[in-house]
C-alpha positions as CSV (number, residue, x, y, z in Angstrom):
1,M,7.9,-8.9,5.9
2,S,10.0,-11.0,8.4
3,P,7.0,-12.9,9.9
4,W,6.3,-14.3,6.5
5,I,9.8,-15.8,6.0
6,V,9.6,-19.4,7.1
7,T,12.1,-22.1,6.0
8,L,11.1,-25.0,3.8
9,E,12.4,-27.3,6.5
10,A,9.8,-25.9,9.0
11,L,7.1,-26.3,6.3
12,A,8.0,-29.9,5.4
13,P,5.3,-31.5,7.6
14,Y,2.7,-29.5,5.7
15,R,3.6,-30.7,2.2
16,Q,0.9,-32.4,0.1
17,A,0.5,-33.8,-3.4
18,W,0.6,-31.1,-6.0
19,T,-2.1,-31.4,-8.7
20,R,-3.4,-29.5,-11.7
21,P,-7.0,-30.0,-12.8
22,A,-7.2,-32.6,-15.6
23,D,-8.9,-30.2,-18.0
24,H,-6.1,-27.6,-17.6
25,P,-2.9,-27.7,-19.6
26,Q,-0.3,-29.8,-17.9
27,P,3.2,-28.6,-17.2
28,L,5.9,-29.1,-19.9
29,A,8.3,-31.9,-19.3
30,Y,11.1,-29.7,-17.7
31,L,8.5,-28.7,-15.0
32,E,7.2,-32.2,-14.4
33,D,8.6,-34.4,-11.6
34,E,7.2,-37.4,-9.6
35,G,8.5,-35.9,-6.3
36,N,6.8,-32.6,-7.1
37,R,3.5,-34.4,-7.9
38,A,3.8,-36.4,-4.6
39,H,4.6,-33.5,-2.2
40,G,5.1,-30.3,-4.1
41,A,2.2,-28.4,-2.6
42,L,2.3,-26.6,0.8
43,D,-0.9,-26.4,2.9
44,I,-0.4,-22.8,4.1
45,R,-3.8,-21.5,5.3
46,M,-4.4,-17.9,4.4
47,E,-7.1,-15.3,5.2
48,V,-7.7,-11.8,3.7
49,W,-9.4,-9.3,6.0
50,L,-10.5,-5.7,5.3
51,E,-10.8,-3.0,8.0
52,S,-12.6,0.1,6.8
53,A,-11.8,3.5,8.3
54,K,-15.3,3.5,9.8
55,A,-14.8,0.1,11.4
56,R,-11.5,1.1,12.8
57,G,-12.9,4.4,14.2
58,S,-15.8,2.5,15.9
59,G,-13.5,-0.2,17.3
60,R,-15.4,-2.8,15.3
61,G,-12.3,-4.4,13.7
62,P,-11.9,-6.0,10.3
63,S,-14.2,-8.2,8.2
64,R,-12.9,-11.5,6.8
65,L,-13.2,-11.5,3.0
66,S,-11.8,-14.8,2.1
67,S,-9.9,-17.9,3.2
68,T,-7.9,-20.3,1.2
69,S,-4.7,-22.4,1.1
70,F,-1.5,-22.0,-0.8
71,R,-1.9,-25.7,-1.8
72,H,-4.2,-24.5,-4.6
73,Q,-1.4,-22.6,-6.3
74,Y,-1.2,-23.2,-10.0
75,W,2.5,-23.7,-9.9
76,S,4.5,-25.4,-7.1
77,I,7.5,-23.6,-5.5
78,A,9.9,-25.8,-7.4
79,Q,8.2,-24.9,-10.7
80,M,8.3,-21.1,-9.7
81,V,12.0,-21.4,-9.2
82,A,12.4,-23.2,-12.6
83,H,10.4,-20.4,-14.3
84,H,12.5,-17.8,-12.6
85,T,15.8,-19.3,-13.7
86,V,15.1,-21.0,-17.0
87,G,15.6,-17.8,-19.0
88,G,19.0,-17.2,-17.4
89,C,18.1,-15.1,-14.4
90,S,20.4,-16.0,-11.6
91,L,18.8,-16.9,-8.3
92,Q,21.1,-16.0,-5.3
93,A,20.9,-17.1,-1.7
94,G,18.6,-14.7,0.2
95,D,16.6,-13.7,-2.9
96,L,12.8,-13.4,-2.4
97,F,10.2,-13.9,-5.1
98,G,6.4,-13.6,-4.9
99,S,3.9,-16.2,-5.8
100,G,1.3,-13.8,-7.1
101,T,-2.3,-13.9,-5.9
102,V,-3.2,-16.9,-3.9
103,S,-6.8,-18.1,-4.7
104,G,-8.6,-21.3,-4.3
105,P,-11.2,-23.0,-6.5
106,G,-14.3,-21.9,-4.5
107,P,-16.0,-18.5,-4.5
108,G,-15.0,-17.6,-1.0
109,E,-11.3,-18.5,-1.7
110,A,-10.4,-15.6,-4.0
111,G,-7.2,-13.8,-2.9
112,A,-7.9,-10.5,-4.6
113,I,-10.8,-8.0,-4.3
114,I,-11.1,-7.9,-8.1
115,E,-11.9,-11.6,-8.1
116,L,-14.2,-11.4,-5.0
117,T,-16.3,-8.7,-6.6
118,R,-16.2,-10.1,-10.1
119,A,-14.4,-7.0,-11.4
120,G,-16.6,-4.6,-9.3
121,Q,-19.9,-6.2,-10.4
122,S,-20.8,-7.8,-7.0
123,P,-20.1,-5.7,-4.0
124,I,-18.7,-7.3,-0.8
125,A,-20.9,-6.7,2.2
126,L,-19.0,-5.4,5.3
127,A,-20.4,-4.9,8.8
128,E,-22.9,-2.1,9.6
129,G,-24.1,-1.7,6.0
130,E,-20.8,-0.9,4.4
131,A,-19.9,-2.5,1.0
132,R,-16.9,-2.5,-1.3
133,T,-16.4,-3.1,-5.0
134,F,-12.9,-1.7,-4.8
135,L,-10.6,-0.5,-2.0
136,E,-11.2,3.0,-0.7
137,D,-9.0,5.5,1.0
138,G,-8.5,4.5,4.7
139,D,-9.1,0.8,4.0
140,A,-6.6,-1.6,5.6
141,V,-6.0,-5.0,4.0
142,L,-4.7,-7.7,6.4
143,L,-3.2,-11.0,5.3
144,R,-2.9,-13.8,7.9
145,G,-1.1,-17.1,7.3
146,W,-0.4,-20.2,9.2
147,C,0.2,-24.0,8.9
148,E,-1.5,-26.5,11.2
149,K,-2.5,-30.1,11.3
150,P,-3.1,-32.7,14.0
151,G,0.0,-33.9,15.8
152,R,2.2,-31.0,14.5
153,A,3.0,-27.6,15.8
154,R,1.1,-24.7,14.5
155,I,3.3,-22.3,12.6
156,G,2.1,-18.7,12.5
157,F,3.3,-16.4,9.8
158,G,2.1,-13.3,11.6
159,E,0.0,-10.5,10.0
160,C,0.8,-8.3,7.0
161,R,-1.2,-5.1,6.9
162,G,-1.3,-2.3,4.4
163,T,-3.5,0.9,4.5
164,V,-4.7,2.7,1.4
165,L,-3.8,6.4,1.7
166,P,-5.4,9.2,-0.2
167,A,-3.6,10.5,-3.3
168,L,-1.4,13.5,-2.8
169,G,-3.1,16.5,-4.3
């Protein structure tokens, strides 16, 4: 997990305006803030890759499934913290919380295989004739993240990898 821990100070150059589509419900007043609207989104580029056991065995490597940006999140980080604490849950220094699935507005920007395959209705084509509607034993999912823009240093978050193991019988 440690490569994915990056301070907000390091991410400051990658802040952007946070928006919500006009036809979606807008945040309640306690979640609304001019500063959040002006620079509440973070442009953290993200990719999801899948490496099947067959691909790994042949040395072929993973197939990219999607690419998106955290700037598309429905809630800003400040709003996520407010959601976390408004009910009385205490947030302590060093606590971690997850944002949930990160998906963008386009078809190739889904962050979950259930979205990419439309709940298993549209298989994803992998190299050498393989396809997936859901993950299979031996599949490795890789998440890669980074920030970059002209005139700024590229910040890499490293790679997070998980492999689906067979159920214990």
